[in-house]
VOLOSE-890561 format. One record per residue (C-alpha): z, x, y; residue in one letter; residue number from 1. Coordinates in Angstrom, 1 decimal. Layout:
<pts>
[[Z X Y] "A" NUM]
...
</pts>
This chain:
<pts>
[[33.3 -11.1 -23.5] "M" 1]
[[29.6 -10.6 -24.4] "T" 2]
[[29.0 -7.6 -26.7] "A" 3]
[[27.5 -4.5 -25.1] "Q" 4]
[[23.8 -4.7 -25.7] "P" 5]
[[22.0 -1.7 -27.2] "R" 6]
[[21.0 1.1 -24.9] "I" 7]
[[18.5 3.9 -25.4] "W" 8]
[[18.5 7.5 -24.2] "D" 9]
[[15.9 9.2 -22.0] "I" 10]
[[14.4 12.6 -22.4] "P" 11]
[[15.6 15.4 -20.3] "G" 12]
[[18.1 14.8 -17.5] "G" 13]
[[21.0 16.9 -16.2] "I" 14]
[[24.7 16.6 -15.3] "H" 15]
[[25.3 18.0 -11.8] "P" 16]
[[28.7 17.7 -10.2] "P" 17]
[[29.2 14.1 -9.1] "Q" 18]
[[31.2 14.6 -5.9] "N" 19]
[[31.6 10.9 -5.4] "K" 20]
[[35.4 10.5 -5.1] "H" 21]
[[35.4 12.0 -1.5] "Q" 22]
[[33.8 8.9 0.0] "S" 23]
[[35.4 6.1 -2.0] "T" 24]
[[39.0 6.5 -1.0] "A" 25]
[[38.8 4.5 2.2] "R" 26]
[[36.9 1.5 0.8] "G" 27]
[[34.2 -0.1 3.0] "L" 28]
[[34.6 0.2 6.7] "E" 29]
[[32.9 -1.6 9.6] "Q" 30]
[[31.0 0.6 12.0] "M" 31]
[[31.7 -0.1 15.7] "P" 32]
[[28.9 -1.7 17.7] "L" 33]
[[26.8 1.1 19.2] "P" 34]
[[25.8 1.1 22.9] "A" 35]
[[22.2 1.9 22.1] "R" 36]
[[20.0 1.2 19.0] "L" 37]
[[16.8 2.9 18.1] "V" 38]
[[14.6 0.7 15.9] "L" 39]
[[11.5 2.4 14.4] "P" 40]
[[8.6 0.2 13.7] "L" 41]
[[8.1 1.9 10.4] "L" 42]
[[11.1 1.5 8.0] "Q" 43]
[[9.3 1.0 4.7] "H" 44]
[[6.2 1.8 2.7] "I" 45]
[[3.2 0.2 4.3] "G" 46]
[[2.0 -0.5 7.8] "N" 47]
[[4.3 -0.2 10.8] "R" 48]
[[5.4 -3.5 12.4] "A" 49]
[[3.9 -4.7 15.7] "V" 50]
[[6.3 -5.4 18.7] "P" 51]
[[6.5 -9.0 19.9] "V" 52]
[[8.9 -8.3 22.8] "V" 53]
[[8.5 -6.8 26.3] "Q" 54]
[[10.4 -4.1 28.0] "I" 55]
[[13.3 -5.7 30.0] "G" 56]
[[13.5 -8.8 27.8] "E" 57]
[[16.8 -9.9 26.5] "R" 58]
[[17.0 -10.6 22.8] "V" 59]
[[19.6 -12.1 20.5] "L" 60]
[[21.1 -10.8 17.3] "K" 61]
[[18.7 -11.5 14.4] "G" 62]
[[15.8 -12.3 16.7] "Q" 63]
[[12.3 -11.1 15.6] "L" 64]
[[11.3 -8.2 17.7] "I" 65]
[[8.4 -6.8 15.7] "A" 66]
[[6.2 -8.8 13.3] "E" 67]
[[4.7 -7.6 10.0] "A" 68]
[[1.3 -6.0 10.2] "N" 69]
[[-0.4 -7.1 7.0] "G" 70]
[[0.8 -8.0 3.5] "P" 71]
[[2.3 -4.5 2.9] "L" 72]
[[4.6 -4.5 5.9] "S" 73]
[[8.0 -5.8 7.0] "C" 74]
[[9.2 -7.4 10.3] "P" 75]
[[12.0 -5.9 12.4] "V" 76]
[[14.9 -7.9 13.9] "H" 77]
[[17.4 -7.2 16.6] "A" 78]
[[20.7 -5.9 15.1] "P" 79]
[[22.6 -7.2 18.1] "T" 80]
[[22.0 -8.9 21.4] "S" 81]
[[20.9 -6.9 24.4] "G" 82]
[[18.0 -5.7 26.6] "I" 83]
[[14.8 -4.0 25.4] "V" 84]
[[14.8 -0.8 27.4] "R" 85]
[[11.7 0.9 26.0] "A" 86]
[[9.0 0.9 23.4] "I" 87]
[[8.2 4.6 22.9] "E" 88]
[[8.2 7.5 20.5] "A" 89]
[[11.7 8.4 19.4] "A" 90]
[[13.4 10.7 16.8] "P" 91]
[[12.8 9.5 13.3] "Y" 92]
[[14.7 10.3 10.0] "P" 93]
[[11.9 11.9 8.1] "H" 94]
[[11.3 15.3 6.4] "A" 95]
[[8.5 16.0 8.8] "S" 96]
[[10.7 15.8 11.9] "G" 97]
[[8.0 14.0 13.8] "L" 98]
[[8.8 11.1 16.2] "D" 99]
[[7.9 7.5 15.4] "E" 100]
[[7.2 4.6 17.7] "L" 101]
[[10.4 2.6 18.2] "A" 102]
[[12.0 -0.2 20.2] "I" 103]
[[15.0 1.0 22.2] "I" 104]
[[17.6 -1.7 22.4] "L" 105]
[[20.6 -1.5 24.8] "E" 106]
[[23.6 -3.6 23.6] "S" 107]
[[25.2 -6.2 25.9] "D" 108]
[[28.3 -6.1 23.8] "E" 109]
[[28.2 -9.9 23.3] "Q" 110]
[[26.7 -9.7 19.8] "D" 111]
[[25.3 -13.2 20.3] "E" 112]
[[23.3 -14.6 17.3] "W" 113]
[[20.0 -16.3 17.4] "T" 114]
[[19.6 -19.6 15.6] "E" 115]
[[19.7 -19.0 11.8] "L" 116]
[[18.0 -21.0 9.1] "R" 117]
[[20.0 -20.7 5.9] "P" 118]
[[18.9 -22.4 2.6] "L" 119]
[[22.1 -23.3 0.8] "P" 120]
[[20.1 -25.6 -1.5] "D" 121]
[[17.6 -23.0 -2.4] "Y" 122]
[[17.2 -24.3 -5.9] "R" 123]
[[15.3 -27.2 -4.5] "D" 124]
[[12.8 -24.8 -2.9] "E" 125]
[[9.6 -23.6 -4.5] "Q" 126]
[[9.6 -19.9 -5.4] "P" 127]
[[6.7 -19.2 -3.0] "L" 128]
[[8.7 -20.7 -0.1] "D" 129]
[[11.6 -18.5 -1.0] "L" 130]
[[9.3 -15.5 -1.0] "L" 131]
[[8.1 -16.4 2.5] "D" 132]
[[11.8 -16.7 3.6] "H" 133]
[[12.6 -13.2 2.1] "I" 134]
[[9.4 -11.8 3.7] "R" 135]
[[10.4 -13.2 7.1] "A" 136]
[[13.9 -11.7 6.8] "A" 137]
[[12.3 -8.2 6.7] "G" 138]
[[13.8 -7.2 3.4] "I" 139]
[[12.6 -4.0 1.8] "S" 140]
[[14.0 -2.1 -1.2] "G" 141]
[[17.4 -0.5 -0.2] "L" 142]
[[17.7 1.9 -3.1] "G" 143]
[[14.4 3.7 -3.1] "G" 144]
[[11.3 4.2 -1.0] "A" 145]
[[11.5 0.9 0.8] "G" 146]
[[8.8 -1.2 -0.9] "F" 147]
[[8.6 -4.7 0.7] "P" 148]
[[10.7 -6.9 -1.6] "T" 149]
[[8.6 -10.0 -1.3] "A" 150]
[[5.5 -8.1 -2.3] "V" 151]
[[7.3 -6.7 -5.4] "K" 152]
[[8.6 -10.1 -6.4] "L" 153]
[[5.1 -11.7 -6.1] "A" 154]
[[3.8 -10.2 -9.3] "S" 155]
[[0.3 -11.0 -10.5] "R" 156]
[[0.0 -14.3 -12.4] "P" 157]
[[-0.9 -12.5 -15.6] "D" 158]
[[2.4 -10.6 -15.4] "H" 159]
[[5.2 -12.8 -16.7] "H" 160]
[[8.5 -11.2 -15.9] "I" 161]
[[10.8 -11.7 -18.9] "D" 162]
[[13.4 -9.1 -17.9] "T" 163]
[[15.0 -8.7 -14.5] "L" 164]
[[16.9 -5.4 -14.1] "I" 165]
[[19.4 -4.9 -11.3] "I" 166]
[[19.9 -1.2 -10.6] "N" 167]
[[23.5 -0.3 -9.9] "G" 168]
[[23.4 3.2 -11.5] "T" 169]
[[23.4 5.3 -8.3] "E" 170]
[[23.0 8.5 -10.3] "C" 171]
[[22.6 11.0 -7.5] "E" 172]
[[25.6 13.1 -6.5] "P" 173]
[[27.7 12.2 -3.4] "Y" 174]
[[26.1 8.7 -2.8] "I" 175]
[[28.4 5.8 -3.3] "T" 176]
[[26.8 3.0 -1.2] "A" 177]
[[25.9 0.9 -4.2] "D" 178]
[[29.3 1.5 -5.7] "D" 179]
[[31.0 0.1 -2.6] "M" 180]
[[28.5 -2.8 -2.5] "T" 181]
[[29.5 -3.8 -6.0] "M" 182]
[[33.2 -3.3 -5.4] "R" 183]
[[33.4 -5.2 -2.1] "H" 184]
[[30.4 -7.5 -2.2] "R" 185]
[[30.2 -8.4 -5.9] "A" 186]
[[30.2 -12.3 -5.5] "P" 187]
[[27.5 -12.1 -2.8] "Q" 188]
[[25.4 -9.6 -4.9] "T" 189]
[[25.6 -11.9 -7.9] "V" 190]
[[24.6 -14.9 -5.8] "A" 191]
[[21.6 -12.8 -4.6] "G" 192]
[[20.7 -12.1 -8.2] "I" 193]
[[20.7 -15.8 -8.9] "E" 194]
[[18.2 -16.3 -6.1] "V" 195]
[[15.9 -13.7 -7.7] "L" 196]
[[16.3 -15.5 -11.0] "M" 197]
[[15.2 -18.8 -9.5] "H" 198]
[[12.1 -17.1 -8.1] "I" 199]
[[11.2 -15.1 -11.3] "L" 200]
[[12.5 -17.3 -14.1] "K" 201]
[[13.2 -14.2 -16.3] "P" 202]
[[14.4 -14.6 -19.9] "D" 203]
[[17.2 -12.1 -19.4] "Q" 204]
[[19.0 -10.3 -16.6] "V" 205]
[[20.5 -6.8 -17.1] "L" 206]
[[22.7 -5.1 -14.5] "I" 207]
[[22.8 -1.4 -15.3] "G" 208]
[[25.8 0.6 -14.0] "I" 209]
[[26.8 4.1 -15.0] "E" 210]
[[30.2 4.6 -16.6] "D" 211]
[[31.6 6.7 -13.8] "N" 212]
[[32.1 3.5 -11.7] "K" 213]
[[34.8 1.5 -13.5] "P" 214]
[[35.9 -0.4 -10.4] "E" 215]
[[32.3 -1.6 -9.7] "A" 216]
[[31.9 -2.6 -13.4] "I" 217]
[[35.1 -4.6 -13.4] "A" 218]
[[34.1 -6.4 -10.1] "A" 219]
[[30.6 -7.2 -11.2] "M" 220]
[[31.8 -8.5 -14.6] "R" 221]
[[34.3 -10.8 -12.9] "E" 222]
[[31.7 -12.0 -10.4] "A" 223]
[[29.2 -12.7 -13.2] "V" 224]
[[31.6 -14.7 -15.3] "G" 225]
[[29.7 -17.0 -17.6] "E" 226]
[[26.4 -16.7 -15.8] "R" 227]
[[23.3 -15.8 -17.9] "P" 228]
[[23.3 -12.1 -16.9] "M" 229]
[[24.7 -9.0 -18.6] "Q" 230]
[[26.5 -6.0 -17.1] "V" 231]
[[25.4 -3.0 -19.1] "V" 232]
[[27.4 0.2 -18.9] "V" 233]
[[25.3 3.3 -19.5] "I" 234]
[[26.3 7.0 -19.8] "P" 235]
[[26.3 9.0 -16.6] "T" 236]
[[23.2 11.2 -16.5] "K" 237]
[[20.9 12.2 -13.7] "Y" 238]
[[18.3 10.7 -13.1] "P" 239]
[[19.1 7.5 -15.0] "S" 240]
[[18.7 5.6 -11.8] "G" 241]
[[15.0 6.2 -11.7] "G" 242]
[[13.1 2.9 -12.2] "E" 243]
[[11.1 3.9 -15.2] "K" 244]
[[14.1 5.8 -16.7] "Q" 245]
[[16.5 2.8 -16.3] "L" 246]
[[13.9 0.5 -17.9] "I" 247]
[[13.7 2.9 -20.9] "Q" 248]
[[17.6 3.1 -21.2] "I" 249]
[[18.1 -0.7 -21.0] "L" 250]
[[15.1 -2.0 -23.0] "T" 251]
[[13.7 1.0 -24.9] "G" 252]
[[10.3 0.2 -23.4] "K" 253]
[[8.2 2.8 -21.5] "E" 254]
[[6.1 2.1 -18.5] "V" 255]
[[2.5 3.3 -19.1] "P" 256]
[[1.4 6.4 -17.1] "S" 257]
[[0.2 5.3 -13.8] "G" 258]
[[1.3 1.7 -14.5] "G" 259]
[[3.9 -0.7 -13.1] "L" 260]
[[6.9 -2.2 -14.7] "P" 261]
[[5.4 -5.7 -14.2] "A" 262]
[[2.7 -4.7 -16.7] "E" 263]
[[5.3 -4.8 -19.5] "I" 264]
[[7.1 -7.8 -18.1] "G" 265]
[[10.0 -6.1 -16.3] "I" 266]
[[11.0 -6.0 -12.6] "L" 267]
[[13.7 -3.9 -11.0] "C" 268]
[[15.7 -4.5 -7.9] "Q" 269]
[[18.6 -2.6 -6.3] "N" 270]
[[22.0 -4.1 -5.9] "V" 271]
[[21.8 -3.6 -2.2] "G" 272]
[[18.5 -5.5 -2.2] "T" 273]
[[20.1 -8.4 -4.1] "A" 274]
[[22.9 -8.5 -1.4] "L" 275]
[[20.3 -8.6 1.3] "A" 276]
[[18.5 -11.5 -0.5] "V" 277]
[[21.8 -13.4 -0.5] "H" 278]
[[22.3 -12.9 3.2] "D" 279]
[[18.7 -14.0 4.0] "A" 280]
[[18.6 -17.1 1.8] "V" 281]
[[22.2 -18.4 1.8] "L" 282]
[[23.2 -17.2 5.3] "L" 283]
[[19.9 -17.1 7.0] "G" 284]
[[20.5 -13.6 8.2] "R" 285]
[[17.6 -11.1 8.4] "P" 286]
[[18.1 -7.5 7.2] "L" 287]
[[19.8 -5.9 10.2] "I" 288]
[[22.6 -3.8 8.6] "S" 289]
[[23.2 -1.8 5.4] "R" 290]
[[26.0 0.0 3.7] "I" 291]
[[25.7 3.8 4.1] "T" 292]
[[27.7 6.7 2.6] "T" 293]
[[29.0 9.3 5.1] "L" 294]
[[30.1 12.3 3.1] "T" 295]
[[30.2 16.1 2.9] "G" 296]
[[32.8 18.8 3.5] "A" 297]
[[31.9 19.0 7.3] "A" 298]
[[33.4 15.5 7.8] "L" 299]
[[37.1 15.0 8.2] "E" 300]
[[37.1 11.4 6.8] "R" 301]
[[34.2 10.8 4.4] "P" 302]
[[33.7 7.1 3.9] "T" 303]
[[31.3 4.2 3.5] "N" 304]
[[30.4 2.0 6.4] "V" 305]
[[28.4 -1.1 7.0] "E" 306]
[[26.3 -0.1 10.0] "A" 307]
[[23.6 -1.8 12.0] "L" 308]
[[20.0 -0.6 11.4] "I" 309]
[[19.1 1.6 14.3] "G" 310]
[[22.5 3.1 14.8] "T" 311]
[[22.1 6.8 15.9] "P" 312]
[[23.2 9.2 13.2] "I" 313]
[[25.3 11.1 15.7] "A" 314]
[[27.4 8.0 16.2] "D" 315]
[[28.0 7.6 12.4] "L" 316]
[[29.0 11.3 12.1] "L" 317]
[[31.4 11.0 15.0] "A" 318]
[[33.0 8.0 13.3] "F" 319]
[[33.5 10.0 10.2] "A" 320]
[[35.0 12.9 12.1] "G" 321]
[[32.2 15.5 12.1] "L" 322]
[[33.4 19.1 12.5] "R" 323]
[[30.4 20.5 14.2] "Q" 324]
[[31.5 24.2 13.7] "D" 325]
[[31.5 23.6 9.9] "C" 326]
[[28.2 21.8 9.7] "L" 327]
[[25.5 23.9 8.1] "Y" 328]
[[23.0 21.3 6.9] "R" 329]
[[22.6 17.6 7.5] "L" 330]
[[20.8 15.7 4.7] "V" 331]
[[19.5 12.2 4.6] "M" 332]
[[20.1 11.0 1.0] "G" 333]
[[21.6 13.1 -1.7] "G" 334]
[[21.4 16.8 -2.5] "P" 335]
[[18.7 16.3 -5.2] "M" 336]
[[16.2 14.0 -3.6] "M" 337]
[[17.3 14.0 0.1] "G" 338]
[[15.7 15.9 3.0] "F" 339]
[[17.1 17.9 5.8] "T" 340]
[[17.5 16.1 9.2] "L" 341]
[[16.6 18.2 12.2] "L" 342]
[[17.8 15.8 14.9] "D" 343]
[[21.1 13.8 14.7] "S" 344]
[[19.9 11.5 17.5] "S" 345]
[[17.5 9.8 14.9] "A" 346]
[[18.7 6.4 13.7] "P" 347]
[[19.5 5.1 10.3] "I" 348]
[[16.8 2.8 8.9] "I" 349]
[[16.6 0.3 6.0] "K" 350]
[[16.3 3.1 3.4] "T" 351]
[[19.2 5.3 4.7] "S" 352]
[[21.7 5.1 1.9] "N" 353]
[[23.6 8.4 2.6] "C" 354]
[[24.3 11.0 5.2] "L" 355]
[[25.5 14.3 3.7] "L" 356]
[[27.0 16.7 6.2] "A" 357]
[[27.4 19.9 4.2] "G" 358]
[[29.0 23.3 4.9] "T" 359]
[[27.3 26.5 3.9] "I" 360]
[[29.6 26.7 0.8] "E" 361]
[[28.7 23.2 -0.2] "E" 362]
[[24.9 23.4 0.4] "L" 363]
[[24.1 27.1 0.4] "P" 364]
[[20.6 28.3 1.2] "P" 365]
[[18.5 28.7 -1.9] "P" 366]
[[18.0 32.2 -3.2] "P" 367]
[[14.6 33.8 -3.0] "P" 368]
[[12.2 32.5 -5.6] "A" 369]
[[11.4 34.9 -8.5] "L" 370]
[[8.5 34.9 -10.9] "P" 371]
[[8.5 32.3 -13.6] "C" 372]
[[10.0 33.7 -16.9] "I" 373]
[[8.5 30.9 -19.0] "R" 374]
[[12.0 29.9 -20.3] "C" 375]
[[10.9 26.2 -20.7] "G" 376]
[[14.2 24.8 -19.2] "L" 377]
[[12.2 22.8 -16.7] "C" 378]
[[10.3 21.0 -19.4] "A" 379]
[[13.6 20.3 -21.3] "E" 380]
[[15.1 18.8 -18.1] "A" 381]
[[12.1 16.7 -17.0] "C" 382]
[[12.9 12.9 -17.6] "P" 383]
[[9.2 12.1 -17.4] "A" 384]
[[8.3 14.5 -20.2] "E" 385]
[[6.0 16.6 -18.0] "L" 386]
[[5.3 20.3 -18.1] "L" 387]
[[6.6 21.5 -14.7] "P" 388]
[[5.7 25.1 -15.5] "Q" 389]
[[2.0 24.3 -15.9] "Q" 390]
[[2.1 21.9 -13.0] "L" 391]
[[3.5 24.8 -10.9] "H" 392]
[[0.7 27.1 -11.9] "W" 393]
[[-2.0 24.5 -11.2] "F" 394]
[[-0.4 23.6 -7.8] "A" 395]
[[-0.4 27.2 -6.7] "M" 396]
[[-4.0 27.6 -7.8] "G" 397]
[[-4.9 24.3 -6.1] "K" 398]
[[-6.5 23.0 -9.3] "D" 399]
[[-6.2 19.4 -8.4] "Y" 400]
[[-8.2 18.1 -11.4] "E" 401]
[[-5.8 19.8 -13.8] "Q" 402]
[[-2.8 18.4 -11.9] "L" 403]
[[-4.1 14.9 -12.4] "Q" 404]
[[-4.9 15.6 -16.1] "R" 405]
[[-1.3 16.8 -16.4] "Q" 406]
[[0.0 13.4 -14.9] "N" 407]
[[1.4 14.9 -11.7] "L" 408]
[[1.8 11.4 -10.3] "F" 409]
[[4.3 10.5 -13.0] "D" 410]
[[6.7 13.0 -11.4] "C" 411]
[[9.5 11.1 -9.7] "I" 412]
[[10.5 14.2 -7.7] "E" 413]
[[14.1 14.1 -9.0] "C" 414]
[[14.5 17.8 -8.7] "G" 415]
[[16.0 18.3 -12.2] "A" 416]
[[13.4 21.0 -13.0] "C" 417]
[[14.2 23.0 -9.9] "A" 418]
[[18.0 22.5 -10.5] "Y" 419]
[[17.8 24.3 -13.9] "V" 420]
[[15.2 26.9 -13.0] "C" 421]
[[16.8 30.4 -13.3] "P" 422]
[[14.1 31.8 -11.0] "S" 423]
[[15.0 29.4 -8.2] "S" 424]
[[11.4 28.2 -7.9] "I" 425]
[[11.2 25.2 -5.5] "P" 426]
[[9.1 23.2 -8.0] "L" 427]
[[9.4 19.8 -6.3] "V" 428]
[[8.0 21.2 -3.1] "Q" 429]
[[4.9 22.4 -4.9] "Y" 430]
[[4.5 19.0 -6.6] "F" 431]
[[4.9 17.1 -3.3] "R" 432]
[[2.3 19.3 -1.7] "A" 433]
[[-0.1 18.8 -4.6] "G" 434]
[[0.3 15.1 -4.4] "K" 435]
[[-0.4 15.1 -0.7] "A" 436]
[[-3.5 17.2 -1.1] "E" 437]
[[-4.9 15.0 -3.8] "I" 438]
[[-4.2 11.8 -1.8] "R" 439]
[[-6.0 13.5 1.2] "G" 440]
[[-9.0 14.4 -0.9] "I" 441]
[[-9.2 10.9 -2.4] "E" 442]
[[-9.0 9.4 1.0] "L" 443]
[[-11.9 11.5 2.3] "Q" 444]
[[-14.0 10.7 -0.8] "Q" 445]
[[-13.3 7.0 -0.3] "S" 446]
[[-14.4 7.2 3.3] "R" 447]
[[-17.5 9.1 2.4] "A" 448]
[[-18.4 6.6 -0.3] "E" 449]
[[-17.9 3.7 2.1] "H" 450]
[[-20.2 5.4 4.7] "S" 451]
[[-22.9 6.0 2.1] "R" 452]
[[-22.8 2.4 1.0] "Q" 453]
[[-23.0 1.2 4.6] "R" 454]
[[-26.0 3.5 5.2] "F" 455]
[[-27.9 2.4 2.1] "E" 456]
[[-27.2 -1.3 2.9] "Q" 457]
[[-28.5 -0.7 6.5] "R" 458]
[[-31.7 0.9 5.2] "Q" 459]
[[-32.3 -1.9 2.8] "E" 460]
[[-31.8 -4.4 5.6] "R" 461]
[[-34.3 -2.6 7.9] "L" 462]
[[-36.9 -2.5 5.1] "E" 463]
[[-36.5 -6.3 4.5] "R" 464]
[[-36.8 -7.0 8.2] "E" 465]
[[-39.9 -4.8 8.5] "A" 466]
[[-41.5 -6.6 5.5] "E" 467]
[[-40.7 -10.0 7.0] "Q" 468]
[[-42.2 -9.0 10.4] "R" 469]
[[-45.4 -7.8 8.7] "E" 470]
[[-45.7 -11.1 6.8] "L" 471]
[[-45.1 -13.0 10.0] "E" 472]
[[-47.7 -10.9 11.8] "R" 473]
[[-50.3 -11.6 9.1] "Q" 474]
[[-49.5 -15.3 9.2] "A" 475]
[[-50.0 -15.4 12.9] "R" 476]
[[-53.3 -13.5 12.6] "A" 477]
[[-54.6 -16.0 10.0] "E" 478]
[[-53.5 -18.9 12.2] "K" 479]
[[-55.3 -17.5 15.2] "A" 480]
[[-58.4 -16.9 13.2] "A" 481]
[[-58.5 -20.5 12.0] "R" 482]
[[-57.9 -21.8 15.5] "A" 483]
[[-60.8 -19.6 16.8] "K" 484]
[[-63.1 -20.8 14.0] "A" 485]
[[-62.2 -24.4 14.8] "A" 486]
[[-62.9 -23.9 18.5] "R" 487]
[[-66.3 -22.3 17.8] "E" 488]
[[-67.2 -25.1 15.4] "A" 489]
[[-66.2 -27.7 18.0] "Q" 490]
[[-68.2 -26.0 20.7] "A" 491]
[[-71.3 -25.7 18.5] "A" 492]
[[-71.0 -29.4 17.6] "Q" 493]
[[-70.8 -30.4 21.3] "Q" 494]
[[-73.8 -28.2 22.2] "Q" 495]
[[-75.8 -29.8 19.4] "T" 496]
[[-75.0 -33.3 20.6] "E" 497]
[[-75.9 -32.4 24.1] "Q" 498]
[[-79.2 -31.0 22.9] "S" 499]
[[-80.0 -34.1 20.9] "E" 500]
[[-79.4 -36.3 24.0] "Q" 501]
[[-81.7 -34.3 26.3] "T" 502]
[[-84.5 -33.3 24.0] "T" 503]
[[-86.2 -34.6 20.9] "E" 504]
[[-84.7 -33.2 17.8] "P" 505]
[[-86.5 -30.3 16.3] "K" 506]
[[-85.9 -28.3 13.2] "P" 507]
[[-83.3 -25.7 13.9] "A" 508]
[[-82.9 -22.5 12.1] "E" 509]
[[-79.6 -22.1 10.4] "P" 510]
[[-77.2 -19.8 12.3] "D" 511]
[[-76.4 -17.5 9.3] "L" 512]
[[-74.1 -15.2 11.2] "A" 513]
[[-71.9 -18.2 12.4] "R" 514]
[[-71.8 -19.7 8.9] "I" 515]
[[-70.9 -16.4 7.4] "Q" 516]
[[-68.2 -15.9 10.0] "S" 517]
[[-66.8 -19.3 9.3] "R" 518]
[[-66.8 -18.6 5.7] "K" 519]
[[-64.9 -15.4 6.3] "V" 520]
[[-62.3 -16.7 8.7] "T" 521]
[[-61.7 -20.1 7.2] "T" 522]
[[-59.5 -19.5 4.1] "L" 523]
[[-58.4 -22.0 1.6] "S" 524]
[[-54.7 -22.2 0.5] "A" 525]
[[-55.3 -20.3 -2.7] "E" 526]
[[-57.1 -17.5 -0.7] "Q" 527]
[[-54.2 -17.3 1.7] "K" 528]
[[-51.8 -16.8 -1.1] "Q" 529]
[[-54.0 -14.1 -2.7] "L" 530]
[[-54.4 -12.3 0.7] "K" 531]
[[-50.6 -12.3 1.2] "I" 532]
[[-50.0 -11.1 -2.3] "A" 533]
[[-52.5 -8.2 -1.8] "A" 534]
[[-50.8 -7.3 1.5] "A" 535]
[[-47.4 -7.4 -0.1] "T" 536]
[[-48.5 -5.2 -3.0] "A" 537]
[[-50.1 -2.8 -0.5] "R" 538]
[[-46.9 -2.5 1.5] "M" 539]
[[-44.8 -1.9 -1.6] "A" 540]
[[-47.2 0.9 -2.7] "L" 541]
[[-47.2 2.5 0.7] "Q" 542]
[[-43.4 2.4 0.9] "R" 543]
[[-43.0 4.0 -2.6] "A" 544]
[[-45.6 6.7 -1.6] "Q" 545]
[[-43.5 7.5 1.5] "K" 546]
[[-40.3 7.7 -0.5] "Q" 547]
[[-42.0 9.9 -3.1] "L" 548]
[[-43.3 12.2 -0.3] "A" 549]
[[-39.7 12.6 1.0] "A" 550]
[[-38.3 13.0 -2.6] "N" 551]
[[-41.1 14.6 -4.7] "P" 552]
[[-38.7 15.3 -7.6] "D" 553]
[[-37.7 11.7 -8.0] "N" 554]
[[-38.9 10.8 -11.5] "A" 555]
[[-38.3 7.1 -11.1] "D" 556]
[[-40.6 6.9 -8.0] "L" 557]
[[-43.3 8.9 -9.8] "Q" 558]
[[-43.1 6.4 -12.7] "A" 559]
[[-43.4 3.5 -10.3] "Q" 560]
[[-46.5 4.6 -8.4] "I" 561]
[[-49.1 3.9 -11.1] "P" 562]
[[-47.6 0.4 -11.7] "T" 563]
[[-47.7 -0.4 -7.9] "L" 564]
[[-51.3 0.9 -7.6] "E" 565]
[[-52.4 -1.3 -10.5] "Q" 566]
[[-50.6 -4.3 -9.0] "A" 567]
[[-52.3 -3.7 -5.6] "F" 568]
[[-55.7 -3.2 -7.2] "A" 569]
[[-55.4 -6.4 -9.2] "Q" 570]
[[-54.2 -8.4 -6.2] "A" 571]
[[-57.0 -7.0 -4.0] "Q" 572]
[[-59.6 -7.7 -6.7] "Q" 573]
[[-58.4 -11.3 -7.1] "A" 574]
[[-58.7 -11.8 -3.3] "F" 575]
[[-62.1 -10.2 -3.1] "D" 576]
[[-63.4 -12.3 -6.0] "A" 577]
[[-62.3 -15.5 -4.2] "Q" 578]
[[-64.0 -14.4 -1.0] "M" 579]
[[-67.1 -13.5 -2.9] "S" 580]
[[-67.3 -16.9 -4.5] "D" 581]
[[-67.0 -18.6 -1.1] "Q" 582]
[[-69.8 -16.5 0.3] "E" 583]
[[-72.1 -17.5 -2.6] "K" 584]
[[-71.5 -21.1 -1.8] "Q" 585]
</pts>
């Protein structure tokens, strides 16, 4: 057996009650086929998908029903065969409680698959082709915020991934979905990791699992066998499952503030995501189901189920024996980072790893917040080494510049600071609100800057067009003058010839006015250039004078005016000198 590699500790962290044994006693169960599925078009970070089916259309299991909308998006597939009954706003599992556009699919109970396209010989495929396959399967991260997997795998060319980390820690209390994935789907998970290795070509693969999952550790080690990957057992500590925290534990490296793991040659994927990659590449199946934990004291039989994406939460709770009279609070996710669900008719989505149905004794309401006593426990518990106390003050004062200077966006919202706070201050809520405000301000500033640039570009374009029109007008005027002079000369010549034919020639007095007019209107090529240069210099001077009149305090314009006046004077003087020389001739 390979020796256990060295591990490092992370700052802060807490040890809340695990409460994981309740949902692991029944193994992994299969959720019955629901009669109705609600498939939100937004199940990941990025743009919502775009429907490609019509109401009343029959679809097959695994068929594409909504395509990705841009690079940062994921397609949606039918979890079973049936009829599309509606495309409308429907309840959505989100902290806001707002509805989201969804495809309503009524099952025909046949569960008929569409044609699948597996790649059993994926090692013969190019990594980019495998990325396209993963993207088409609609896979997004199953252990976090749901970042599209193909986008995360396609790191920039200057970021060589030397370490692939598979996250099997599952540090939050109550949640055991990853534990069940490793216990019951270990061979498939390892096969999915091998696909990721073929794409990334890492130097090492580390599978991090907390030591409170002995069955999962044994299953994964057996499945790994002699493959070039290591199962690394780490101490149980919350939040060791955070991406940056797990990287520090397994490698000793720290991701720079505001940076990405790829910048230090590391990429993390969840074990559930690796299983989804196996299903997509080796079986040809898109992401249409996931393993979800059903737990909490309000359930008669807590368990883990493999359920279709879009299954109503009420169906899942009924399967686990919900005691409605005991239910006080329904949470999507765990007690630390989860959020309260207001409507059990909402469906599970790709990021739904746990449903916690808690009683009032299990999830009591928080006591009223008291003033901060400056004990410093929040700073000791923070795994990101932030100063939650100061962040709290700046957030209350809406001092967004200070929040950014204090690295607010390094906060992973794990809730460790609020957990240890003796004053029961909801710190994470303040931090989330601060982040949202800063993002809103930056978005407004970005839009304003974009509008300013568009306005300035339009003004420059209009000025160029005006200058071009003036030059064209001058050219037309000069051309007309030359044509008129030519017609007058031709008419005078014809009149002279006629006079010579009818009468004897006599000395004629020179027509000084006509000669002078011809001299004035008939310009040489050099005179034309000088005239255009003088007109251009005059227009530049006039434009600068107008801008100075509108902005009298503009020092740059004040400095430009004498230079432009001198340039115009020199150009006009050169033109006048040429014209004077012609008149003398």
